[in-house]
N, C-alpha and C positions, 0 to 999 in steps of 0.2 A: 251150181258151178261157183267160185267165189271174185268179186267183184275187185279188181285190182286198188289199191287204194292211191297210188298215184295220180295224178289231173296231168294231164297232157298241156303242155305247154311251162308247166312251174319245174323248180326249183324241189330239190329236200325240203326247206325253208319257208316254202310256199310263198319265197318273193321271185316280184322279176325285178331284176336289175336297176334302176333308172338311169337312164341320161342322165347327162351333165349337161346344158347347155354353155354355151363358151365367157357367155358374159357371167354368170354366176362363178362359174375356174376362175376368169378373171375378175371378179371379187373375190373370192378366194383366196389371189394371189395379192391384190393389193392389203387385205387386214392379215396376211400373215410377214410381210414387207412395215405393216405399220409398228405392229410390233417390236420386230426387228429393232426397228430406230430406235422404237422404247427403251430397249435392253438394251441396248449399244450408249442411248444417252444417259440413264443412269446409273450404268457401270463409271462413266468416265466421270460423272458427278462424286460417284461417290469414292471415285481415285482421286478426284482434286482434296476430298473434304479431308480422305485421311490426308494428304500432303499438309494439307494447312494446319493442322493439327500438330505434327512430325512437328512442321517449320518453330510450331507455336511453340508446344514443350520444349524445344534446342531455346529459343530465344530465350524461354525461361530461367533456363538450366545458365547458360553464359553468361546473363543479367544477373544471374546473384553467384556466380562464380565472381564476378567483378566487385561484385557489390561485400563483399569479403575480405577484411583486413589481411594481411598481408604481414602482418607484422611482429612479432617478437614477444609484444605482452598479450595473444593470443592464446600461449601457450599452459594448458590444464594444467596445473600444482596436482599431484599426488597431496591424500593425505597422510600428516608426517606426523608421525606424534608430538607430546608435548611433555609423555610419565615419562618416569622409569624403564628401562628397556633390558631387562637382565637376558644372558646367555648362561646357562650350566655345565653348559656342555666347554669342559677348559680346551681340544683337542681343536674345535674350532674360533677359539682364540678368537671371543669375540666377532667376528663378524656375522654379523644378518645382511639377510637378503634384501632388498628394496622390497620388495613382494609382499615379505616379514612387515618389514615398516610402513608400507603402504594396509594392511591389513587391521594391522596392531594401531595406530593413525586414525582410521574408518570405524572401529571397533569403538577407541576413549571415545569418538565421537557421536557416535549412537547408544555409551554409554551413556554423555550428556545429554543430549534429548532428552533419555527417559529421565534425568532427574536423578541419577547416578553418579557418583565424584569417586571415577576408578586411579588406584594412585600409582600401580604398576603391574608390569607386564613381565612376566618369566615363564623362557624359552626350556623345557624342561628336559636332563638331562637326555642321550639317543630317543629325543622325538626331531622329527625332520617340519610336522605340520602344523604340531597343537603349540598352543600359547595357551597361558594362564594369566588369569587377569584379576588381578585385585579391587574388592571395592573400598572406601572410602565407608567406616562403622559397619560395616559386618570383619567375619573373625577370619571365613571361610574362602577359598578364590574359585572362579567360573574355570573346567575347562572347557574350551575352543579350539577348532582346527578349520585354517586357512581354507579349507574345500566348501565349505560352506558358503556364505555369502553373510557376513555378520550383520546384517541387521536381522535376519530369523534369529542366529545366533540369541543375538542381544535381547531378539524379542521370549524366545522361548526359557533365556535367564528369567528378566522379570516376572514373568510369568511365572515361574516353580519358586524363583525370591515371596514373591507374593504371593502361592499360595502355603509353601511355610507359616509365609505372618500368619494366613487364615488360621492356621489350624496350631497355632501357640508357640514352633520350631521356632528359637530368635537364634538359633547358633547352630554353623553346619560348617562340616570342613572341607569340602568341596562339592561344588553343583555340573553335572556334568552336562554339554549340553551339543558335544562330535555326533551324536546321531539323529540323522531327519528324524520327529518324528517322535522319539523319546527324550529323554531326559533323568538323572537318581540324581539323589543325592545321597548325602553321611554324615 
């Protein structure tokens, strides 16, 4: 006959439930209350720190707004061309947009920073965004487009001019830097 594996007076997990005394329950209750108070204190402290940061940032922003001068002398003047600008399209009546003028003025400034002397800018017939720049001591012109920044276009033109100089080409009809990452010359 087989013996039973279950012992009397024991549960399946072989543990008898332990009775908790009243003092143990009170100590556990005090411990839970203590940690609840600590959480409330830290939450309140974090809330006040966040409020203080928001107020501090707000004060900084308003203080800087008050410091800025409100006069008309702070108006930023856009670049304006000092070279001759020719619009070859007779139907436009020679009206060049302010964006085009600013682009030409900024490109002129960029060319001067690199040591070139622009002589004139031509807006070709049938073109809305293309500008051809003529530089002093060069026979050809540089095709640029207003959709690209003047800085990158002028730098690309400078690289092509230096490259042509390095390979012994001193005369070109045009240099085309209208497409990013590519340059053409003829």
